[in-house]
Each structure stands twice: as structure tokens, then as C-alpha cells.
C-alpha positions in Angstrom: 0.0 0.1 0.0 2.8 2.6 0.4 3.5 2.3 -3.2 0.1 4.4 -3.7 1.9 7.5 -2.7 4.2 7.2 -5.6 1.3 7.1 -8.1 1.4 9.8 -10.9 -0.1 13.0 -10.0 -2.7 12.7 -12.5 -4.9 9.4 -12.9 -7.1 7.6 -15.3 -10.4 7.9 -13.5 -13.6 5.6 -14.1 -16.8 6.3 -12.6 -19.4 3.5 -11.8 -22.7 4.9 -11.4 -23.2 8.6 -13.0 -26.0 9.5 -10.6 -26.2 12.9 -8.9 -22.9 12.2 -7.1 -20.8 10.4 -9.3 -21.3 13.0 -12.2 -20.4 15.9 -10.1 -17.3 14.3 -8.4 -16.1 13.2 -11.9 -16.3 16.7 -13.0 -14.5 18.0 -10.1 -11.6 15.6 -10.6 -11.5 16.4 -14.4 -11.3 20.0 -13.4 -8.3 19.3 -11.1 -6.6 17.6 -14.0 -7.4 14.1 -13.8 -8.4 12.1 -17.0 -12.0 10.8 -17.2 -11.6 7.6 -19.1 -14.9 5.8 -18.9 -18.2 6.0 -16.9 -21.4 3.5 -16.6 -24.9 4.7 -16.4 -27.9 2.4 -16.8 -30.9 5.1 -16.6 -31.6 7.7 -19.1 -31.2 10.2 -16.5 -27.7 9.0 -15.7 -26.6 9.0 -19.2 -28.0 12.5 -19.9 -26.2 13.6 -16.7 -23.0 12.3 -18.1 -23.5 14.2 -21.2 -24.2 17.4 -19.4 -21.3 17.2 -16.9 -18.9 15.0 -18.5 -19.0 15.6 -22.2 -17.1 13.3 -24.3 -16.3 10.7 -21.8 -17.7 7.1 -23.2 -20.5 5.3 -21.3 -19.7 1.7 -21.4 -20.1 -1.3 -19.1 -19.0 -1.6 -15.3 -16.3 -4.1 -16.0 -14.8 -1.9 -18.9 -14.9 1.2 -16.7 -13.0 -0.6 -14.0 -10.5 -2.3 -16.6 -9.5 1.1 -18.1 -9.1 3.2 -14.9 -6.4 3.7 -12.3 -8.8 5.2 -9.9 -12.3 4.0 -9.7 -15.2 5.8 -8.0 -17.9 3.6 -6.9 -20.8 6.0 -6.7 -24.0 3.7 -6.0 -26.6 3.3 -3.6 -25.5 2.0 -0.2 -27.6 -1.3 -0.6 -26.0 -2.0 -4.0 -22.3 -1.4 -2.9 -21.5 -4.8 -1.5 -23.0 -6.9 -4.3 -21.1 -4.7 -6.6 -17.8 -5.2 -5.0 -18.4 -8.8 -4.5 -19.5 -9.1 -8.1 -16.3 -7.4 -9.6 -14.3 -9.6 -7.1 -16.1 -12.9 -8.4 -15.2 -11.8 -12.2 -11.6 -10.8 -11.4 -12.3 -7.3 -12.7 -10.1 -5.5 -10.4 -6.4 -4.4 -11.2 -3.6 -5.1 -8.6 -2.7 -1.6 -7.0 -5.9 0.2 -8.2 -7.3 2.9 -6.3 -10.9 2.2 -5.4 -13.0 4.8 -3.9 -16.7 4.6 -2.5 -18.7 7.4 -1.5 -21.2 5.9 0.8 -21.6 7.6 4.3 -22.7 4.2 5.9 -19.6 2.0 4.9 -15.9 2.6 5.7 -13.0 0.3 4.3 -14.2 -3.0 5.6 -16.6 -3.5 2.8 -13.6 -4.0 0.5 -12.8 -7.2 2.2 -14.5 -9.1 -0.5 -11.7 -7.7 -2.9 -8.9 -8.3 -0.6 -7.4 -11.2 -2.6 -7.0 -8.7 -5.7 -4.9 -6.2 -4.0 -6.8 -3.0 -4.4 -6.2 0.1 -2.5 -9.8 0.9 -0.9 -10.9 4.4 0.4 -14.1 5.9 1.7 -14.8 9.3 0.5 -18.3 10.6 1.6 -19.2 14.2 0.8 -21.4 15.8 3.4 -23.7 17.5 0.9 -26.9 17.1 -0.8 -26.3 17.1 -4.6 -28.5 18.1 -7.4 -26.6 16.5 -10.1 -25.9 19.8 -11.8 -23.0 22.3 -12.3 -24.4 24.1 -9.2 -22.9 21.4 -7.1 -19.4 22.0 -8.3 -19.6 25.7 -6.5 -20.9 23.9 -3.3 -18.0 21.5 -3.0 -16.0 24.7 -2.1 -18.0 24.7 1.3 -18.3 20.9 1.6 -16.5 18.5 3.9 -15.8 14.8 3.1 -15.9 12.1 5.7 -12.9 10.1 4.7 -11.8 6.6 5.9 -8.7 4.8 4.6 -5.8 2.5 5.8 -3.3 4.7 7.4 -0.7 4.4 4.6 -3.4 5.8 2.2 -4.7 8.5 4.4 -2.6 11.4 2.7 -4.0 10.0 -0.8 -7.6 10.2 0.5 -6.9 13.7 1.9 -5.3 14.9 -1.4 -8.4 13.6 -3.6 -10.7 15.7 -1.3 -8.5 18.8 -1.4 -8.2 18.4 -5.2 -12.0 18.6 -5.6 -12.1 21.7 -3.4 -13.3 20.3 -0.3 -12.3 19.5 3.3 -11.4 16.2 4.6 -12.6 15.2 7.9 -11.5 11.8 9.5 -13.8 9.3 10.5 -12.9 5.9 12.0 -14.3 2.9 10.2 -16.2 1.8 13.3 -18.0 5.3 13.6 -19.1 5.4 10.0 -22.8 4.3 10.7 -23.2 6.9 13.5 -21.7 9.6 11.5 -23.9 8.8 8.6 -27.1 8.7 10.9 -26.3 12.0 12.1 -26.2 13.5 8.7 -29.2 11.7 7.3 -31.4 12.7 10.4 -30.4 16.3 9.8 -30.4 17.0 6.3 -33.1 14.1 4.7 -35.5 15.0 7.6 -35.1 18.8 7.3 -36.3 18.6 3.8 -39.5 16.7 5.0 -39.8 19.2 7.7 -39.5 22.2 5.5 -41.9 20.6 2.9 -44.4 20.1 5.4 -44.2 23.6 7.0 -44.6 25.2 3.7 -47.8 22.8 2.9 -49.1 24.0 6.3 -48.4 27.8 5.7 -49.8 27.5 2.2 -53.0 26.0 3.7 -53.6 29.1 5.6 -54.0 31.2 2.2 -50.5 32.4 2.0 -49.8 32.6 -1.9 -46.0 32.2 -1.5 -45.2 30.2 1.5 -41.5 29.9 0.5 -41.0 33.6 0.6 -42.7 33.9 3.9 -40.9 31.2 5.7 -37.5 31.1 4.1 -36.0 34.1 6.3 -37.4 32.5 9.4 -35.8 29.0 8.6 -32.6 30.5 7.4 -32.4 32.5 10.9 -33.2 29.3 12.9 -30.8 27.3 11.2 -28.0 29.6 11.6 -28.8 30.3 15.2 -29.1 26.5 15.9 -25.8 25.7 14.3 -24.1 28.5 16.5 -26.1 28.0 19.7 -27.3 24.3 19.5 -30.3 24.0 22.1 -29.9 27.4 23.1 -31.4 28.7 19.9 -34.8 27.1 20.9 -37.8 29.6 20.9 -41.6 28.9 20.3 -44.4 27.8 22.2 -42.8 24.2 23.3 -39.8 25.9 24.8 -42.3 28.4 26.7 -44.7 25.6 27.8 -47.6 27.2 25.9 -49.7 23.9 26.0 -52.7 25.7 25.0 -51.0 27.0 21.7 -49.6 23.5 21.1 -53.1 21.9 21.6 -54.6 24.6 18.9 -51.9 23.5 16.5 -52.8 19.8 16.8 -56.6 20.7 16.0 -55.5 22.4 13.1 -53.1 19.9 11.8 -55.9 17.2 12.0 -56.8 18.8 8.6 -53.6 18.1 6.7 -52.3 15.2 5.2 -51.7 12.0 7.5 -47.9 12.5 7.8 -47.8 16.0 9.3 -49.6 15.7 12.6 -47.5 12.8 13.8 -44.2 14.6 12.7 -45.2 17.7 14.8 -46.2 15.7 17.8 -42.7 13.6 17.7 -40.7 16.7 17.2 -42.7 18.5 19.9 -42.1 15.9 22.4 -38.3 15.8 21.6 -38.2 19.4 21.8 -39.9 19.3 25.2 -37.6 16.5 26.5 -34.4 18.5 25.3 -35.9 21.9 26.9 -36.7 20.1 30.2 -33.1 18.4 30.4 -31.5 21.7 29.8 -33.4 23.7 32.3 -35.2 25.8 29.8 -38.6 24.2 30.7 -39.7 23.5 34.1 -41.4 20.2 35.1 -44.6 22.1 36.0 -44.9 23.6 32.6 -43.7 20.4 30.9 -46.3 18.2 32.4 -49.5 19.6 30.7 -47.5 20.0 27.4 -46.6 16.3 27.4 -50.2 15.3 28.3 -51.5 17.1 25.2 -48.9 15.6 23.1 -49.7 12.1 24.6 -53.5 12.7 23.5 -54.9 10.6 20.6 -55.5 12.1 17.3 -59.0 13.2 16.8 -60.2 13.2 13.2 -63.4 15.0 12.0 
């Protein structure tokens, strides 16, 4: 593995899976001077994305991509990754000394065990960013961090690849990858659901442009939360305004079935954290939690 640090400064790169992440990272590596030699993409959307972000790069089979590349990016869904590595190992598609990068947040380098007999050099580089699959993402990489996991001898290689893409490497131990990824998914993915629900409810109140109304509030709340953590908490739950919360729940009965349970679950979690931090007294928390425990009433 130490020989990997003596590789040429510029590599022949192949991408397996030109989804939103793969196409963008391929474009970033190309911009850094690496040579894109082949990509694979099954869906029409993947092929269109490759044409837009990686023009002129041949779209071919997975085996051919791996056969042409010195650096292979495996940018496929988490549940597909173990089967992909095992399949390429079973068909002896790997090249000895080949750098193989996956972008899963869940997995570290232990997932490359199935390929251990083929002497590949496995790295885990997970961008902590949500992707649109467009050139807009290349700009966002400048403020992005990657959770990296690698054998110690390859740590400098992993860090260099991330820095070349304009991002910041953050070391994550292999055993900590699932926890790291759970935190990111809980924050980013559930935030999308929460914001979409909030805009739906505000729109139901007759607001013609919910996004315009809610955006400054959400931007301020996110900024305060990132700076202050639980100290940024405001609103009826933090104040113990049980009557206001009850009024909210009555209105949310009229919304789609997903919204009221989400409100209740988050209000309970908010109350528990406010109680634990001393922002909410036990006396104020009791009637609030009683209301949140009441069964849903549908007209």
C-alpha cells in the first residue's frame, strides 16, 4: 500500500454510477486535472447527466470502466455497494494496485474485504452534501466536507483527492461511520421533509408564496441552531404554551396524515431537550406532554 503514494499526480479515472454524486465528483476530478476515461450509467437520467457534466467521456459497461481506470469511483446506493464489490471480485475485474473509492456514508473500508485477494487500495470518501446532479454542485463543493476513512498508509492519498476537489477532508474511524451517517441523514434528509411540510401548512393558511414567507425564518433558525445548539430554541414548546400546541394539533388534523405525527414527535423531543437543559420547568412540561400524548382526533 505505501506504493500508492508514488502514483502519478494525475490518474485515469472511471466512474461506476453517474448519479447525482458520481457525475459531479467526476467533473470535479476532471477540473483538477485527472483524466476521465469511462463511466457507466444505466438509466436515461444517468446518461443525460453524464453527457451534461462529463461531455465526451464514453459510457460503457461496469467491467470496462474498471478495466480502464487507475482510480475507480463507486458512486452507487449503499445497498448496492456490497453486491457490486463482490461481483467485480468474483469476475476478477479489479487490477492490482488500483485505487477504488466509494462514496457511501454508511460504509468504511471494511466493505472492501471481498476484494482483498485482488490487492486493490480501498478508500471511503463521503461528501457531506446534498446533490442536485448539476453544475451548481461544483460550486457547493468549496464549502463541503468529506468524511474520509482509509488505511493509514493511504490517508494522505484520500486527503489529497478531497482537497483537489476543493473540499475539506474530515477523518472518520471505520467503526464510527454508521453513527456519522445517521447524524447527517437525520439532519439533512429529515430537514427536507420538515420544510416541505411547513410550507404545505402555511400554504393551507392562504399564503400565496409560502417559500417567501418562511425562508427568512428558517435561515435564521438554522444559523442560530448551528451557532447555539439547544440555546437557539424558541416557540410555544420551549415556553410551555400547552394551549397553543393544542390549537396547532387541532388544525393539523386537517392536513395530510404525515404532518400531525411529525409535529407531535418533534414537539415531544423538543420538550424533553428543553426540560433536560432547564429551559422548561417540570410544571410547565407536564400539561404540554399530556396534550402531546392525547390520541389524534379526526373529524
